[in-house]
N, C-alpha and C positions, 0 to 999 in steps of 0.2 A: 455442652456447647450445642447450640441448635444449628440445624442445617437449613439452608434456604431451599424454597420450593422450586419446582420445576418453572413455575411462572415467572419467579424472581430470576433465574437465570436467562429466560427469553427475554425479560425486560432489560437485563444488562446488555444481551446482544442488540436488542432495538436501540438501546442508548448509544452503544458503540456506532453502530451504523449511522445513526442520526447526527452524531456529534463529532466523531474522529474523521473528519472529512478530507484530509490533506495527506496525499501520499507524495514523499519527497524521494528522488533517486539521487544517489551519491556515488562519488567515486571511491577509490580504494582507500583514499586517505579520510573518507568522511565528510569531503567537500560536497556541499550541495551543488547539484547540476540544474535541477528544476523540482517545482513543488506544484501538484496538480490536485484538483478536487474533482468529485464524480460530476460535477457540471461541465468539465472538459469531456469531449468526446472520446478521448484516448483512455479515460479512466472510468471503470465501472464495478459495481458490486456484482459478483458472479455467482454467489452461494445461493442455496435453494432456502426458502423460509423454514424456520425450525432448525436449520443445521447447526451443529455445535462449533463449527469452525467456519468464521466468516472470511471471505475471500475478496479482496479488493485487487482488481486486475488493471494494469497498465500496458499499453502498447505503444512503442515509440519508434519511429521510422527515422532513417538517416536524411529523408527529405523533410522532417519537420523544421520549420523556421526557427524554432527556438533552441536548436541543437547545432553546435559548431562542431563539425568534423575534423579530424577523428575525435570520439568521445567514449570514454570507458566508464561502464556502470558496474557497481559491485554490491550496492546496499540499497534497500529500501526501508523507508522510516515512516510512520504514521504520526501525524500531529492533529491537534483540534483547532490549529489557528492558521491562517494563510501566510504569516511570516512571524520568524522567531518561534518561541514557545519551546516546551520540553518534549522531548521525543515520547510517545506512549508505547510504541511497538517498533521493533527493530529486526529485520531480517538480512542476513548477509547472503550472498550467492556467487557462483563462479564468475569472475570478472567477464564483461562481454563489451567488445569494443564495435561500436558502429563505425565504419570506414567509408562507406559509399551511400549515395542516396537510396540505393536498393535495399540496405541491410534494415533489418526489423527485430526489435528486442521485445519479447512478452514477460512481464514480471507479475506473478500472482503473490500478493502478500497474504499469509494466513494469520488470523487471529483466532486462537481457540479459547471458547468460554464454554467448557464441559460442565455437565452435571455430574457431581459426584455421587455414585449410587451404592 
């Protein structure tokens, strides 16, 4: 069996960053609350170039107009389409409820594409 090269792993990371563009936040039941792309100012890639773990961060505030308070978040899911589609990566986290306009939630979704050495 052949191993792929370091360049190939980086190529996979670059593909993910370019094409897995949508982060959806869900409640404890897996119901979508909102789906954002990196074009939304609340959603950004935060990893360094060449990192094995890609990090897509979203910051949600109780004052955001697309959030109805109170609102509980418990899961982040990555998609490659704006609506519908199949989940490509999922992470659960300790449920957090935005209860007031002053509340803020930061979620960092990690996607690991390691090189096996």
